[in-house]
C-alpha positions in Angstrom: 43.0 83.6 10.0 42.9 80.3 8.1 45.8 77.8 8.3 46.7 74.9 6.0 45.1 72.6 8.6 41.7 74.0 7.8 39.8 72.2 5.1 38.9 74.6 2.3 35.1 74.6 1.9 32.7 75.5 -0.8 29.0 76.4 -1.1 29.1 79.7 0.8 29.8 83.2 -0.3 32.8 83.2 2.1 34.5 80.5 0.1 35.4 82.7 -2.9 37.0 85.3 -0.6 39.0 82.5 1.1 40.0 81.2 -2.3 41.5 84.5 -3.2 43.2 84.8 0.1 44.7 81.4 -0.3 46.0 82.2 -3.8 47.8 85.2 -2.3 49.3 83.0 0.5 50.4 79.9 -1.4 53.0 79.6 -4.2 51.7 79.3 -7.7 51.8 75.9 -9.4 50.8 74.5 -12.7 47.1 75.2 -13.1 46.9 77.2 -9.9 48.2 77.3 -6.3 49.2 74.3 -4.2 46.2 73.4 -2.0 46.8 71.5 1.2 44.1 69.0 0.5 46.0 68.0 -2.7 49.0 66.9 -0.7 49.2 63.2 0.6 49.3 64.4 4.2 46.8 61.8 5.4 49.0 59.0 4.0 52.2 60.5 5.5 50.6 60.8 8.9 49.2 57.3 8.9 52.5 55.8 7.7 54.6 57.7 10.3 52.2 56.7 13.1 52.0 53.1 12.2 55.8 52.8 11.8 56.1 53.8 15.4 53.3 51.7 16.8 50.8 54.5 17.3 47.1 54.6 16.5 46.1 55.9 13.1 45.5 59.7 13.9 43.4 60.2 10.7 41.0 57.4 11.6 40.8 58.6 15.2 39.9 62.1 14.2 37.4 60.9 11.7 35.8 58.8 14.5 35.7 61.9 16.8 34.1 64.1 14.2 31.2 61.6 13.8 29.9 62.8 17.2 29.4 66.3 15.8 27.4 67.7 12.9 29.5 68.3 9.8 30.9 71.8 9.9 33.3 74.1 8.2 35.6 74.5 11.3 35.8 71.6 13.7 37.6 73.6 16.3 39.3 77.0 16.0 43.1 77.1 15.8 43.0 79.7 18.6 41.5 77.3 21.1 43.7 74.4 20.0 46.7 76.6 20.5 45.6 77.6 24.0 44.8 74.0 24.9 48.2 72.8 23.7 49.9 75.5 25.9 47.8 74.6 28.9 48.5 70.9 28.7 52.2 71.4 27.9 52.5 73.0 31.3 50.5 70.1 32.7 53.1 67.7 31.3 55.8 69.7 33.0 53.8 69.7 36.3 53.4 65.9 36.0 57.2 65.6 35.6 58.0 67.9 38.5 55.4 68.1 41.3 54.7 64.5 42.3 58.4 63.8 42.6 59.1 66.8 44.8 56.3 66.9 47.3 58.7 68.2 50.0 58.7 71.5 48.2 56.4 74.3 49.3 53.8 74.4 46.5 50.9 76.7 45.7 47.6 76.2 47.6 45.9 74.2 44.8 48.8 71.7 44.6 48.9 71.3 48.4 45.2 70.5 48.4 44.9 68.5 45.2 47.9 66.2 46.0 46.8 65.6 49.6 45.0 62.2 49.9 43.1 63.4 53.0 41.6 66.4 51.2 38.3 66.6 49.3 40.3 68.1 46.4 42.5 65.0 46.0 42.8 63.6 42.5 44.4 60.2 41.8 47.2 60.6 39.1 47.8 57.1 37.8 46.7 57.6 34.2 46.7 61.4 34.1 49.1 62.5 31.4 49.0 66.1 32.6 48.6 67.5 36.1 46.5 70.7 36.1 44.6 72.8 38.5 41.1 71.3 38.6 40.0 72.1 42.1 41.1 75.6 43.2 41.2 77.8 40.1 40.7 81.0 42.2 42.6 84.2 42.0 42.0 87.9 42.3 43.4 90.5 39.9 45.1 93.7 41.2 45.4 96.8 39.1 44.6 100.4 38.5 42.1 101.8 35.9 44.8 102.9 33.4 47.1 99.9 33.3 46.5 96.6 31.4 49.0 94.7 33.6 47.1 92.6 36.1 49.0 90.8 38.9 46.9 87.9 40.4 46.7 86.7 44.0 45.8 83.2 44.9 43.6 82.2 48.0 46.7 82.2 50.3 48.3 85.4 49.1 50.8 84.0 46.5 51.1 86.8 44.0 52.1 86.5 40.3 53.2 89.9 39.1 53.5 89.2 35.4 51.2 87.3 33.1 52.0 83.6 33.3 55.2 84.3 35.2 56.9 83.4 38.5 55.4 84.3 41.9 56.2 85.8 45.3 55.3 84.2 48.6 56.0 85.0 52.2 56.6 82.6 55.2 57.2 83.0 58.9 59.9 80.8 60.5 59.5 80.8 64.3 62.5 80.6 66.5 60.8 77.7 68.4 60.4 75.6 65.3 56.9 76.7 64.5 56.6 77.6 60.8 53.8 79.2 58.8 53.5 78.4 55.1 50.2 80.0 54.0 49.6 77.4 51.3 49.6 74.7 53.9 47.3 76.4 56.4 43.8 74.9 56.4 42.0 78.2 56.7 43.1 81.8 56.1 41.3 85.1 56.1 41.5 86.8 52.7 39.5 89.9 51.8 39.3 92.6 49.1 39.8 96.1 50.5 38.1 98.8 48.5 38.8 101.7 50.9 41.9 103.0 49.1 41.9 101.7 45.5 42.0 97.9 45.3 44.0 95.7 47.7 44.0 92.0 48.6 44.7 91.4 52.3 45.6 87.8 53.5 45.8 87.0 57.2 47.2 83.6 58.0 47.8 82.2 61.6 49.2 79.0 63.1 50.5 78.0 66.5 51.3 81.5 67.7 52.8 82.6 64.3 51.0 85.1 62.1 51.6 86.6 58.6 49.7 89.5 57.2 50.1 90.2 53.5 48.8 93.4 51.8 49.0 93.6 48.0 48.0 96.4 45.7 49.0 98.2 42.5 49.7 101.9 42.5 51.6 104.5 40.5 55.2 105.0 41.6 57.3 107.6 39.7 54.9 107.3 36.8 55.1 103.5 36.6 52.4 101.1 37.7 54.0 99.1 40.5 52.9 96.1 42.5 53.4 97.0 46.1 53.5 94.2 48.7 53.7 94.7 52.5 54.3 91.7 54.6 54.0 91.8 58.4 55.3 88.8 60.3 54.9 87.9 64.0 56.2 85.0 66.0 56.0 84.7 69.8 59.5 83.2 70.0 61.0 85.5 67.3 62.4 84.1 64.2 62.4 85.2 60.5 60.0 86.7 58.0 60.9 85.1 54.6 60.0 86.6 51.2 60.3 83.8 48.7 60.7 83.8 44.9 58.8 80.8 43.5 59.2 79.2 40.1 55.4 78.6 39.7 52.0 80.3 39.6 48.4 79.2 40.1 48.6 77.0 36.9 51.9 75.3 37.8 55.5 75.6 36.9 56.9 78.9 35.5 60.6 78.7 34.9 63.3 80.7 36.6 66.8 79.9 35.4 68.7 82.6 37.2 68.2 84.7 40.4 70.8 86.9 42.0 70.9 89.4 44.9 72.2 92.9 44.1 75.3 94.2 45.7 73.3 96.6 47.8 71.2 93.7 49.0 67.9 95.5 48.1 67.0 94.0 44.8 66.5 90.6 43.1 67.7 90.2 39.5 65.6 87.5 37.8 67.0 86.3 34.5 69.5 89.2 34.7 66.8 91.9 35.1 66.3 93.9 38.3 62.6 93.3 39.0 61.9 92.9 42.7 62.9 95.8 45.0 63.1 95.7 48.8 62.4 98.7 51.1 65.4 97.8 53.2 68.6 95.6 52.9 68.0 91.9 53.1 69.6 90.5 56.3 70.0 86.9 55.2 69.7 85.4 51.8 69.5 81.9 50.4 69.1 80.6 46.8 68.8 77.2 45.4 68.9 75.3 42.1 66.6 72.3 41.4 69.3 69.8 42.0 69.7 71.1 45.6 66.0 71.1 46.3 63.6 73.9 47.3 65.1 76.9 49.0 62.7 76.3 51.8 64.7 73.2 52.8 67.9 75.3 53.1 66.8 78.1 55.3 68.2 76.5 58.4 71.7 76.8 56.9 73.7 79.8 58.2 75.6 80.4 55.0 74.5 83.3 52.8 73.9 82.2 49.1 73.7 85.3 46.8 72.6 83.6 43.6 71.5 80.4 41.9 71.8 79.3 38.3 69.5 76.4 37.3 69.6 74.7 33.9 66.3 73.0 34.7 64.6 76.3 35.3 63.5 75.7 38.9 65.7 78.2 40.7 64.2 79.6 44.0 65.3 82.2 46.5 64.4 83.6 49.9 65.1 86.9 51.6 65.1 86.7 55.4 64.3 89.5 57.9 64.7 88.9 61.7 61.6 89.0 63.8 61.8 90.2 67.4 60.2 88.0 69.9 56.6 88.9 70.5 56.6 91.9 68.2 55.6 92.4 64.5 57.9 93.5 61.7 56.7 94.9 58.4 58.7 94.6 55.1 57.9 96.4 51.9 58.5 95.1 48.4 57.8 96.6 45.0 57.7 95.2 41.5 57.5 97.7 38.6 55.1 96.3 36.1 56.0 95.7 32.4 53.9 98.5 30.8 53.4 102.1 31.7 49.9 103.6 31.7 48.4 103.9 28.3 48.1 107.3 26.6 44.4 106.8 26.1 43.8 106.7 29.8 46.7 108.6 31.3 46.7 108.3 35.1 43.2 107.6 36.5 42.1 107.3 40.1 39.4 104.9 41.2 37.1 107.6 42.5 37.3 109.4 39.2 36.5 106.3 37.1 33.6 105.3 39.2 32.2 108.8 39.8 29.4 108.6 37.2 28.4 105.0 37.5 25.3 103.6 39.1 25.5 103.3 42.8 23.8 100.7 44.9 22.1 101.2 48.3 20.7 98.0 49.9 20.7 96.7 53.5 22.6 93.5 52.6 26.3 94.4 52.9 27.5 91.2 51.2 25.5 91.7 48.1 26.5 95.3 47.9 30.1 94.4 48.3 29.8 92.0 45.4 28.4 94.8 43.3 31.2 97.1 44.1 33.8 94.4 43.5 32.1 93.5 40.2 32.3 97.1 39.0 36.1 97.2 39.7 36.5 93.8 37.9 34.8 95.3 34.8 37.1 98.4 34.9 40.3 96.3 35.4 39.5 94.2 32.3 38.6 96.9 29.9 41.6 99.2 30.0 42.4 98.7 26.3 40.5 95.7 25.1 37.9 93.5 26.8 39.2 90.5 28.5 37.0 87.8 30.3 39.8 87.1 32.8 43.2 88.3 34.0 45.1 85.1 33.2 43.7 82.1 31.5 41.3 84.2 29.5 43.3 87.3 28.9 42.3 87.4 25.3 39.3 88.7 23.3 36.1 86.9 22.5 33.0 88.6 21.1 30.9 86.2 23.2 32.3 87.5 26.5 32.8 91.0 25.3 29.2 91.7 24.5 28.0 90.7 28.0 30.8 92.7 29.6 30.1 95.8 27.4 26.4 95.5 28.2 27.1 95.7 31.9 29.5 98.6 31.4 26.7 100.5 29.6 24.0 99.6 32.1 26.2 100.7 35.0 27.1 104.0 33.4 30.7 103.2 32.6 30.1 104.5 29.1 33.6 105.7 28.2 35.1 102.2 28.6 32.2 100.7 26.6 32.9 103.2 23.8 36.5 102.4 23.7 35.8 98.6 23.6 33.3 99.0 20.8 35.7 101.2 18.8 37.9 98.1 18.4 35.2 96.1 16.8 35.7 97.3 13.2 39.3 96.2 13.1 38.1 92.7 13.9 35.6 92.7 11.0 36.7 91.1 7.7 36.4 94.0 5.3 35.5 91.7 2.4 33.0 89.4 4.0 31.7 91.4 7.0 32.5 88.6 9.4 33.3 89.8 13.0 36.1 87.5 13.9 37.6 86.6 17.2 37.7 82.8 16.8 37.2 81.0 13.5 33.9 79.2 13.1 31.9 81.1 15.7 28.6 82.1 14.1 27.2 84.1 17.0 29.8 86.9 16.8 28.1 89.0 14.1 24.7 89.0 15.8 26.4 89.9 19.1 28.4 92.7 17.7 25.4 94.3 16.0 23.2 93.9 19.1 25.9 95.6 21.2 26.0 98.6 18.8 22.3 99.0 19.1 22.5 98.8 22.9 25.2 101.5 22.8 23.0 103.8 20.8 19.9 103.1 22.9 21.5 103.5 26.3 23.6 106.6 25.4 21.3 108.3 22.8 24.3 108.7 20.5 23.8 108.0 16.8 26.4 105.9 15.0 28.6 107.5 12.4 28.4 106.5 8.7 31.7 104.5 9.0 30.1 102.5 11.8 26.9 102.0 9.8 29.0 100.6 6.9 30.3 98.0 9.4 26.7 97.3 10.5 25.5 96.7 6.9 28.5 94.4 6.2 27.8 92.5 9.4 24.1 92.0 8.6 24.8 91.0 5.1 27.2 88.3 6.3 24.4 86.8 8.5 22.0 86.8 5.6 24.6 85.1 3.3 25.6 82.6 6.0 22.2 81.2 6.5 21.6 77.8 5.0 19.1 77.3 2.1 15.5 76.5 2.9 13.3 73.8 1.3 15.7 70.9 1.4 13.6 69.0 4.0 16.3 69.1 6.7 15.5 70.0 10.3 18.1 72.7 10.1 16.9 74.4 6.9 17.3 78.1 7.0 19.4 78.2 10.2 23.1 79.1 10.5 25.6 76.3 9.7 26.8 73.9 12.4 29.5 75.3 14.6 31.0 74.8 18.0 29.4 78.0 19.3 29.8 78.5 23.0 32.1 75.6 24.0 30.0 74.6 27.0 27.0 73.6 24.7 28.7 70.5 23.3 30.0 69.2 20.0 29.5 71.1 16.7 25.8 71.5 16.0 23.1 73.8 14.6 22.8 75.8 17.8 19.8 78.0 18.5 22.1 80.2 20.5 23.7 81.3 17.2 20.4 81.8 15.5 18.8 83.8 18.3 21.8 86.1 18.2 21.6 86.3 14.4 18.0 87.4 14.6 18.8 90.0 17.2 21.7 91.3 15.1 19.6 91.6 11.9 16.9 93.4 13.8 19.5 95.7 15.4 20.9 96.4 11.9 17.4 97.2 10.6 16.8 99.7 13.5 20.3 101.3 13.1 19.8 101.7 9.3 16.5 103.5 9.6 16.8 107.0 8.3 20.4 106.4 7.1 21.9 107.0 3.7 20.7 103.6 2.5 17.2 103.2 4.1 16.3 100.2 1.9 18.8 98.2 4.0 16.5 98.5 7.0 13.6 96.8 5.2 16.0 94.1 3.8 17.5 93.3 7.2 14.1 93.2 8.8 12.8 90.8 6.2 15.9 88.6 6.7 15.2 88.6 10.5 11.6 87.5 9.9 12.7 84.7 7.6 15.2 83.4 10.1 12.6 83.6 12.9 10.2 81.5 10.8 12.9 78.9 10.3 13.6 78.8 14.0 9.8 78.6 14.8 9.5 75.6 12.5 12.4 73.8 14.2 11.0 74.5 17.7 7.6 73.3 16.7 9.1 70.0 15.6 11.2 69.9 18.8 8.1 70.3 21.0 6.5 67.3 19.2 9.6 65.0 19.5 10.3 66.0 23.1 6.7 65.9 24.2 6.9 69.2 26.1 7.3 72.9 25.3 11.0 73.6 25.6 14.0 74.6 23.5 16.9 72.2 23.3 20.4 73.3 22.3 19.7 72.4 18.6 17.1 70.7 16.4 19.1 67.5 16.8 19.5 67.4 20.6 17.5 66.0 23.4 17.0 68.3 26.4 20.4 68.5 28.3 22.4 71.2 30.1 23.3 72.7 26.7 19.7 74.0 26.5 20.8 76.8 28.8 22.2 78.5 25.7 18.7 78.8 24.2 17.7 81.0 27.1 19.4 83.8 25.2 16.2 84.5 23.4 14.7 85.6 26.8 17.8 87.0 28.3 19.5 89.2 27.3 17.8 89.5 24.0 14.2 89.8 25.2 13.2 88.6 21.7 10.2 86.6 23.1 7.5 87.5 25.6 8.4 87.1 29.3 5.8 84.3 29.7 6.8 82.4 26.5 5.9 78.8 27.3 8.9 77.2 25.5 11.3 79.6 27.3 9.8 78.9 30.7 9.6 75.2 29.9 13.3 75.2 29.3 13.9 76.9 32.6 11.8 74.3 34.4 13.8 71.5 32.8 17.1 73.1 33.9 15.8 73.7 37.4 14.6 70.2 37.7 17.5 68.3 36.1 20.6 70.5 36.1 21.0 72.0 39.5 23.7 71.2 42.1 23.9 73.0 45.5 21.3 75.5 44.2 23.2 76.5 41.1 23.2 75.5 37.5 25.7 72.7 37.0 27.0 72.4 33.4 28.0 68.8 32.9 29.5 69.4 29.5 33.1 70.6 29.4 32.8 72.9 32.5 31.7 70.1 34.8 31.0 72.7 37.5 28.5 75.2 38.9 28.3 78.2 36.7 27.6 81.5 38.4 26.9 83.4 35.2 24.6 80.7 33.7 22.8 80.5 37.0 22.1 84.2 36.7 20.9 83.7 33.1 18.2 81.4 34.5 17.5 84.0 37.2 17.0 86.7 34.7 14.4 84.7 32.8 12.6 84.1 36.1 12.9 87.8 37.0 11.2 88.8 33.7 8.4 86.3 34.4 7.9 87.7 37.9 8.9 84.4 39.5 10.3 84.9 43.0 12.6 81.9 42.6 15.1 84.3 40.9 16.0 85.5 44.5 17.2 82.0 45.6 19.4 81.9 42.5 20.8 85.3 43.3 21.6 84.2 46.8 23.2 81.0 45.6 25.5 82.9 43.4 26.4 85.3 46.2 27.3 82.4 48.4 29.5 80.9 45.7 31.7 84.0 45.5 35.2 83.9 46.9 36.0 86.0 50.0 37.4 88.6 47.6 34.1 88.8 45.7 35.1 86.9 42.6 33.7 83.9 40.7 35.8 81.4 38.6 34.2 80.3 35.4 33.0 77.0 36.9 32.9 75.9 40.5 33.8 72.5 42.0 30.7 71.2 43.8 32.8 69.9 46.8 35.8 72.2 47.2 33.8 75.2 46.0 37.0 76.3 44.2 37.4 76.9 40.5 37.5 73.8 38.3 37.5 75.3 34.8 38.5 78.5 33.0 39.8 81.7 34.6 39.9 82.0 38.3 38.3 85.5 38.0 35.6 85.4 35.4 34.6 88.8 34.2 31.4 87.6 32.5 30.2 86.4 35.9 30.9 89.9 37.3 29.0 91.4 34.5 26.0 89.2 35.2 26.0 90.2 38.8 25.9 93.9 37.8 23.0 93.2 35.4 21.1 91.2 37.9 21.2 94.0 40.4 20.4 96.6 37.8 17.5 94.7 36.3 16.1 94.0 39.8 15.7 97.8 40.2 15.1 98.9 36.6 14.7 97.2 33.3 13.1 97.8 29.9 10.2 95.7 28.6 9.3 97.0 25.1 8.2 100.6 25.5 7.7 100.2 29.2 10.1 100.7 32.1 9.7 98.1 34.9 10.9 99.2 38.4 11.5 97.1 41.6 10.8 93.9 39.6 13.5 91.7 41.2 14.0 93.0 44.7 14.0 90.3 47.5 11.1 90.6 49.9 13.6 90.8 52.9 15.1 94.0 51.5 11.7 95.6 51.2 10.8 94.5 54.7 14.1 95.8 56.2 12.7 99.2 56.9 15.7 100.7 55.1 16.0 102.7 51.9 16.9 100.9 48.7 18.4 102.8 45.8 20.1 102.4 42.4 21.3 104.8 39.8 21.9 106.8 37.8 21.1 103.9 35.5 21.1 104.4 31.7 18.0 103.0 29.9 16.6 103.3 26.4 14.5 106.2 27.6 17.1 108.1 29.5 19.0 108.0 32.8 16.9 106.9 35.8 17.5 106.9 39.6 15.2 104.6 41.6 14.6 104.6 45.3 12.4 102.2 47.3 11.1 102.5 50.8 11.2 102.7 53.7 7.6 101.9 54.5 5.2 104.8 55.2 2.6 103.8 57.7 -0.8 103.5 56.2 0.4 104.2 52.6 2.8 101.3 51.7 6.3 101.3 50.4 7.1 104.3 48.2 8.9 103.7 44.9 10.3 106.9 43.5 12.2 107.7 40.3 14.1 110.7 39.0 14.8 110.7 35.3 16.5 112.7 32.6 14.2 111.5 29.7 15.3 111.5 26.1 11.9 110.1 25.3 9.2 109.1 27.8 8.3 105.4 28.2 4.7 104.5 27.5 4.3 103.6 31.2 6.2 103.0 34.4 5.3 99.6 35.8 6.2 98.9 39.5 6.0 95.1 39.7 7.5 93.6 42.9 7.9 89.9 42.9 5.3 89.3 45.7 3.3 92.5 45.4 0.6 94.0 43.2 1.8 95.7 40.1 1.1 99.4 39.8 1.1 101.2 36.4 2.0 104.9 36.4 2.9 107.6 34.0 6.5 108.7 33.6 5.8 112.1 35.1 4.2 110.7 38.3 7.6 110.1 39.8 6.2 108.2 42.8 3.8 105.3 43.6 3.2 103.0 46.5 3.5 99.2 46.4 1.5 96.8 48.5 1.8 93.1 49.1 -0.4 90.8 47.1 -3.3 89.4 49.0 -3.0 85.7 50.0 -6.8 85.3 50.6 
């Protein structure tokens, strides 16, 4: 959706459609409608700024825009809005936190504001105070509910999106206290034995707190269930605290009250927190009286607090017997009931048909199981790349997540996500829109539809094919003209693309996806009601490929090495990681393409920190999912270095099996984006899947990415049922048979047989077999 702040543009086929839309939106004036760029807004802004002693904002913006290529959309309004909200909270944090460091704060604040901690950040000229060192949390939920409470590394739980939180403390009778956010180490794990639960065990000086958190159905309503068990050798109290903050910072509470029956908290007048037994002592505090934690020694019982500032806090206390544990149960009904499309689903039912993993390494297997559940939680209705910061839709993240759903056999969720794509397509232009100015979305949407057809064997309906045709035509129209003598001739326009690639530019990432989208459209339209479209889209794909090839040839000459920078105007830098898309996931070039592998070698040589890919631009952290993109290219090339990258990403996971979008190289906590990044989980699933089975053209490659230590373990390895373009396949490897080698077996339900089965271990001799052979033996490559 355009706003008056977007500059109207011309020279593309989209402009006319925008012009008509603008005429419908804006009042008619003499000679036409009032256009924003006719108004003297620049003059008014400049005059107002100068009158108050500020910099000229128009001149400043103009200076900033010179660092990017000219483009239609400098930055989408959606991202600007999210950024404003993010830093608005940061302004409030700056006003509140540093002046009240005697409060009990979330784990990230306790670490980031501690001058003795590696996470410490000086605050002198920081306008906003935001979480830059421990952006880690774990979502809780059930397969049929879109509400996702999040739990931070010390057990602080935030039941509602961007809302207040619940914490628990132990106050020992001998003066020993346990505030989990202030404990240096704590044992937190994800329990998959009965649904999905986060268990946090904190101990200090003979005091212990065990928190068990999960979401379950209760009387038909999804409910957060919390069980806290406190222990103190000298007795004391277990306190359950209502906190006016969450893992991003302040979240206002103006009113809290205890119900008459002393079994419920009313927050902002609504009963939301229910206790399994009456509260024995209760305290509440407004901001002017300080944190409720400072008032717990008082013997008076305070039933409520009203706070005009919005920093009310409360604590419910339960007596602990000396030397014996006590367990308290709390429940919070979540905002929405299970959706009709999903009714009530149980985890075993949802996961029943998906690909199962059998390997000797329990840690890697746990990460796979956790990743599957992460995919399920974030695809209840729509596809979200995170439960909090990124709980919104992007095509860019969605296609990777849907690809993992399909590859793991979670087809129903993938279908439901894809069914929402048409409503995001502009019916007039064919543009698949999630954020304005992203030129990769159409190629990604079309590629996803082909992946769906290929991995399920289900043809697309005619309404779907109409969307495909519109989407492909948009790509063809969007391409820039050729023959003007510019390096970017024939490519897509400059855009901001993936935000971690840098300022607006003519990104190869967009073009590679566009080629894949056109080729997908050509394939999908073969044999349809309009077969001529297939030839037309194939011709457009070839023309765009030729334009890219010309650019890359010039790049090789100016760089002095075979490699693919981020754009025809960029040197080699971390943004080149986006160009790997041509090798993974698109497989649009040979596995040994010298420019592809040259780019990988540059990234491995110049852009690695602690064994993982470090994205200097924007993210300024180690990226698990981009590290796995590099690993996938190496896997295709048969390069055993992919295993070390796999292991690095495993080591970077949190104790609950999650990865934030970017990881701080010192704290190893999240430093950017969502604290549970679903794209990263999707890449872990794909790395495991492709290690066992992947397609290369008309061949199926088995055991191509398995670590040598797994093969030498003497244990059986297995994966499946795994959907492929040829049908569903189960793969098993080993154990070693004396005198014969390591058996690699496959069971398949073929829709069509691959040309060959290639068993190609990273350090072994490749074996080529026919689909019907069902078993071969692999041997280690000779080192003589």
